[in-house]
N, C-alpha and C positions, 0 to 999 in steps of 0.2 A: 504494500500500500504506500503510495507516494503522496506525501503531504507537502505542499508548498504554499508559501504566503509571501506577498510582496507589499511592503508598507511604504507609502509615499508621504514625505513630510518636506514641504518647501523645496522640492526638487531632488531630495535624497531618496534613494531606493535601498531597501533591505530585502534580501531573499533568504529563504530557509530551505535547505536541501531536503531531499526525500529521505525519510527515516530508514528506507530499505538499503541506502548506500552502505557499503562496507569499505574498510581501509585495507582490504586484502588485495595484494598485487596478483594479477592473473598471469599465468605462464602458458605458453603454447610450445609444444615440441614439434620441431620441423626436421625432417630427415635431410641430411646433407648429401648432395649428389657427388661431390668430389672434394678431395682434401684441399685443393688450392683455393676453393671458394670460401673456406671457413677458417678465419683466424682464431687461434686458440691460445689463451694464456696458460693452459694446463698441459702437462705432459703425462704420459703413462698409458697403459693399455686400456682401451675402451672397446665396447662392442656395440653393434648397431648397423643400420643400413649404410653401406659404403664405409663402415668403420668410423664415421663421423656423424655427429648430430650437432645441431645448434639449438640453443634455447632463445626464443624470441620473447623479450619482455614487452608487456603492454606499455604503451606510451604514457598512460596516466592512471591515477586513481581518482575517482570522482568523489569530491565532497561538495554536495550541492551543485551549483551551476558552473563551478570552476574546476578545471582539471589540474591535478597535482602531478607535475612531470617527475619522472624518475630517471635513473641512469639509462641513457640510450643503449641500443643493442651492443653487447659484447658477446660475440659468438664463441662458444667453447664446447668441447665434446660433451655429449650426453653421458654423464659420468656413471655408467653402470660398473659395479665392482667386477673385476675380472680375476678369477682364481686360476693360476697356472699350475698344472700338475706335471711333475717330472716322473721318470720311471721309478725313482727310489722313494720320493716323499712328496707330500703336498705342501707347497709353500704358503706363506701368509698372504692375505688379500693385498692386492696392489690398487691403491686409490689414485684417481686423477690428482695431479699435484701441481700447484703453482710453485715452481722450483725456486731455490735460494738465489739471491742476486749474485752476479758475477763481479769480479774486480773491474772497476771502471764504471759500473752502473750505480745509480742512486740507491742508497739504502732504503729498505721497505719497512714502513711502519704499518702494523696490522692493529686495527682498532675494533674491539668487540663491544657492540652496543650503539644505540642512536638516541640516548637520552641527553639530559642537560650537560653532563660532564663530557661525554663523548663528542657531542656536536660543538661544544665550545672549544675543545681540543682540535677538532677537524677544521673549524672555521679559521683558526689562527695558524695552522701548520704551513710552513714555507715549502711549497711543492717544487720550488727550484732546487731544494736540497734533498727532499724525500719523494719517493713514490708512496702512495697510501692505499691501503685496502681496508674497507669498512665491511664488517660482517655483522648482520643483525637480522632478526626475524621481522623487523619493522623498518620500512624504507623512509620514514619521516620522523621528525622530532615533534613532540607534543608539549605545548605550554600547559602543563598539568594543573597549575593553580586556577586555570580558567575553565576547566572541564565542566565544573558544576553549572556554569552559566549556559553551556550548550545543551544540557539535558532538557531545558524548558524553552530554548530558543532565544534567550537573551543575547547570545552570540551564536554565530554560525560555526559549523564544524570546520570549515575551511580557514576560519580566523585563528584557530588554535593549533594548526599543524603546518609544518614546513618540510618539504622534501630534503633529504640529506644531500642530494646532488646539487641543490641550490645553495646549501650552506657551504659546501666545499665543491666547487665546480670541476676540480680536477678529476673527481670520480666519474664525471660524464665526458670529459674531454681528453684527458691525458691517456696515452696508449698503454701505460703500465700501471695505472691506478684504476681500481674497480670497486663497485659495491656489489656484494653478494647477499641475496636474500636467503639467509640460512641461520641455523643455530649452532653455536660452538658446543661440542660435546666432550672434548678432551684437549688438554694442552700437554705437549711433550717438550718440556723445557730443556732437555739434553740435546734434542735434535733441532730445537728452535722451529717447531711446527705446531699448528693447531688443526684439529680434526673437526669437521663440520658436517652437518646434515641439512639438506635443502628443505625448504618449507613447501608443503603441498597443500592445495586448497580443494582437492577433489576433482580438479580439471585436468590433472596430469594423466598420461596414459600408463604410468607405472608408479610404483611406490617411491617415496623420497629416497635419495641415495647419498652416499658420503663422499667427501673429497677432503684434501688437506692443503694447507697454505703454509709456506715457509716465511719466516719473519726475521728481520734484523732487530727490531724493537717491537715489543708487544704491549699494548695498552688495554687493560681489562676494565671496561666501564659498562658492564652488563646489567647494572641496576639491581633492584630487589623485587621481591614478590609480596603480595598482601599477606599479612599475618592472620591465620585462622585459629591458632592455638590448638589445633587438632580437634576442633569441635565438629561433631558429626553433622553432616548435611550442609555445611556452609558453601563448599565449592559446588554442590549440586543445585542449590536453590537460591543463593544470594547473588546479587550483582556487585561487582567491584567498580571502582571509578578511577582507573589509571590510564586507560586508552580511549581513543576516539570511538572505537567499536563498542566499548562499555557504555559511553554516553549515548550512542545511537540505540543500543539495546534498551537502556533505561527509558529513553524517550518513547520508543515503540511500545514498551510494556505499559507505561503510564497512559498513553492515549488509548491503547487497546482496552485497558480496564475501564476507562471513562466511558467508552462506547458500549462495552458489554454490560455495564451497570444500567444502561438505559433500555436494554431489551425487555420486552414484556415477559412476565413470568419469573423475573429475578426477585428473589425474596429480600426482605429488609436486611436480614442477617448477612446474606451474600453481598448485597450492595455495600454494607459497612466493611466487610472483609476486603472486597475488591478495591475499595477506595481508601484503604488504610495504608499509608506509606510509612514504613519503619526504617529508621536510619540507626545503624549500630556504630557507635564511636563518636565521642564528642571533641575530636580534634578539629583543626581548621577546615578540613575537607567535609567532615560530617556537618559542622555548623553552617558552612557556606551552602551546602546542598539543601539543608533544612530551610535556610532563609530563602533560597531561590524557589523552593517548592511553595512556601507560604505566599510569596509574591505571585507565583503562577496561579495559585488558588484564588487569591483576592482579585487579580486583574483579568484572568482569563476564564477560569472555571465558573465563576459566579455569573458571567455573562454568556458563555458559550454552552455551558452544561447546567443550565438553571434547574433542570429536573432533579439533579443529583448533587447540587451544590452543598446541601446540608450534611451529606454523608462523608465527604472527603476530609481527611485529617492527617496530620503528620505527628509521629512520635519519635523522639530522639532518645536512645538508650545508651547510657554511659556508666561504666563501673565506678568511676570516681567523680571528679569534677570536670565540667566541660572546659576546654581551652586551658588546660593545666599549666602550660608554659607562659601564659599571659599574666599581666598584673592583676591583683585581686580586684581592684575597682573595675577593670575591664571585664573580668569574668562576671561580676555582679551585673554590670550593664547588659552584657550579652544574655544572661539568664532572664532578666526582666523583659528585655526586648523580644526574645523568642517566645516567651510566655504570652506577651501582649499580642503578638501577631498570630497566635493559635498553635504554636508548636508545643506539644506536651513533652515535658522532660521527665524521664524515668531513670532512677538509679538502680542498676541491676546488672547481673552477669548472665550471659546466654549459656545455656547448658546443651541444648540440641536445637537443630533447625529442621523442620518438617516442610513438606511442600506448601502448606497453607497456614502454618503457625510456627512460632518459636516457643521453646520452653525455657523459662528462666530458672536460676539456681534455687529460688524460693518455691518452686513448683508451679507457679502461675504460668499460664500460656497467653500468648499475644497473637491473635490472627492477623494476617497481613495479605495484601495484594501485591505490594512491591517492597522488596527487602534490599537495602543497599548497605554493604559491609565496608566500613572504613575505620579499621582499628590499628592502623600503622603498617609498617613493612618490615620484612626480615630477609635473611639470606635466601637466595634461590637454590634450587636443587643443583644447578650447575656449579655455583660457588661452593656448596657443601662438598661436592664430589672432587674438587681440585685438591691435589696433594701439595698445598702451599701453606705457609704459616698463617695462622688465624688470630684475629684480634678478639677481645672480649665481645661476645654477641655473635660470633661465628662469621664475621666478615673476613675478607682477605687482609692479612696484616701488612702494613706498610711502615716505612720509616718517615723521617721529616721531609724527605724529597719525593715521597709517594712511590718509592721503589719497594719491591718485594725483596726483603733481605735474603741473602744467600742464594738468590736466584738471579742469574745474569740476564739483563736486558728485559726484565718484566716489570711493568708498572701497573698500579691499580688506583682507581679514583671513583668518586661518586658514592652512591648508596651501597655498592658492593665492597667498599674498602673502609678500613678503620686503622687508627694508629695502634701499633703494638704496645704492650704494657711497658716494655723496657724504654720506650721513648719518653715516658712520663707525661704523656698527653692524653686527654680524654678522647673517647670515640665521638666524632662529630655527629650531630643529628642528620637524619636523612632529609635534607632540605634542598630546594633548587638552588638557593644562593650559595650553599656549601659546594655543591657539585660544579656549578658554573665557575666559581673562583678557583677550585682545584684544577679544572680544565685550563683556565687561563694561566695559572702558574706553571703547569706541566708543559704546555705548548711553548711558552717562553724559554723554558729550560731546554727543550728539544731544539729549538731554533738556534740557541747559543752554541750547543756542543755538536750540532749536526755535521758540520764539515769535517771535524776531526774524530768525532766519536759516534757517528751515526750507524756505522756498520756493527754487525754482531761482534761481541767480545772486545770492543774497542774503547769502551768508556770507563774502564776501571780506574785510571789514573787522572781523569779529567776533573778539575775543580767544578763543583756544581753551584757554588755561590750560596746565597742565603736560603735557609729552609723555608718551607711553607708555613705561614702564620695566618690563622683564620680569625677575623674580627667580625663579630656578629653585628649587622647593621639594624636589626630590629625585625619585628614580625607584624603582619597585617592580616586581617580576616574580615570578610563581608558578612553581615548578619541579616541582610535583606532590607527592603524599604528605604533604599538610599542611605543606609547606615553601615558603618564599618568601625573596626578597632585598629588603632595604630599604637604599637608598643615599641619604643625606641631604646629600651634598655639593652645593654650588651649581654646580660645574662639574667637568669631568673632571680638571682640573689642580690643584684645591684639596683641602685636607684637610677631613674632616668625619666624622660618625658613620655607620657602616654595620654592619649585622648581618644574620644569616640564621638560618633555622630555623622552629620552630613559632610562636614569638612573632611573628616577621616575617609569617608567614602570617595570623595573627589581625589584625595591623595592616593588611595588604594587603586582607583581606576586609572589615574594618570600614570602611576608607577608602572603598572603592567602594560599600558599602552606604549610607554617609552621603551620598555624592555622588548616588546614584540617588534616595534619599529626598528630597534637596533639590530635585530636578527634579520629582518625582512626588507626594510626600506622600500615599501610599496605603498602607493597612494590609497589603494582600495581599503587597506586596513584602517587608515586614518578616517576615511569616510564612514566606514562601518561603525567604528568606535565613536566617531563624532556624533552620529545620529543617536547612539545610545546615551551619550552624555547629555545631549541637548533635549531629546524627546523622552528619554527614559524607557521604561518597559511599557509597551502599548499592547493593544489587544490583537495584534496581528502576528504574534510570535509563532505559535503552532496551533494545530487543530484544523 
């Protein structure tokens, strides 16, 4: 079901994409007719028609009316694992390989991930010094603090995502730089190789396959995964809010429940369940999403779904206090404001999640139609599987220069990395500003030693300069109704400036607009955000 709305205000136009759009890149397998027609960065034995295949990448992903371009075609063999058998024994599988760089060639930096840390690193990398390969299951960066606004149409999906190949154009243009849509499954630090598995979306003619890429320097910025604390049913029945596809699924579910509740024969009890939106987790994401939902209910549901407007409600469940990292006065302000706009705050711990209800630790059950889970993030299964030093909390352990100690040429940053205990530094929070600043620090480090220490095993005796120092600039969160919180303290235990209200909302909005424009530099973003700032949330968002 495609839903689109266009709002016109004084010559401005806002459009909202179809909720059925996905952020999945589609691939098509094409048989290669001859070897000389198909350039390949890979070497190794492969099988297929004419011994060569090419993978043709789709030219765009659609978010609304604007296509998001990805890396143009780089043809390489269809990487089917070939197992060679000898008369005496069966040898190990031979994977298609992007071979190690040769003397005289530029050193190759392999980046795992496409989040804040990885993309800030990619953006600043000097491609006159390095070739770069980015490997990620997602071909775009997401401005995650703004995802809550896309769920109800305050912002368009296209406004919060940016293709990696636009952030670092070498991935699309340079002959020895590539973006591979794949997940890394293993790192061989002795051989300086990473093993990857391609991403399939059901449109491929065969199962996903594996390949390997050699590196001179490896940057692991693969991010983190939502914490579920092992609670039964969370992954099966709850929605997370970390990807554009998550926001699209939430929007689709919300609209579907609204329309189903109006059908004849729907009981009062079923209407109340369908239109009960439950948010688990009182951090900034959970609070901002609750605020956006309350705005949507007041501005849209009450006018467009008048028959069921009295049934829809929002419940925010938190085990302790909401926004625990914010100033006490700001927490009290947020609690009063959310309660005033109709968000029910419940203190409790989830024990189990069922298809239509959740069970709390006190034995009470909470029926729901939409369940959004936002309880923080933790190490991914990939990070847990790596045989690398670990910091407290299970992240990849790094030193003051974001190097993985005792492992040559491996660096880690972002949500997947944390300082080792012996550094005497605390593990930094999983925040966008932390990841972005780590990416900026590391890319400046790489650009300094690249000419002399860019190759594998060549940076041992190079002075790295001053270590990374993180200075917290403050926290912000929107609570709906043109209200926000701004906390400029450097830490939870220090004093500083903090304020809330409409002015805070303008600061919050403007800060993220500035950040988006710094990454994108395109006029349409300013127009889209400008109309939001001037006209606010209107009745043409979704539905």
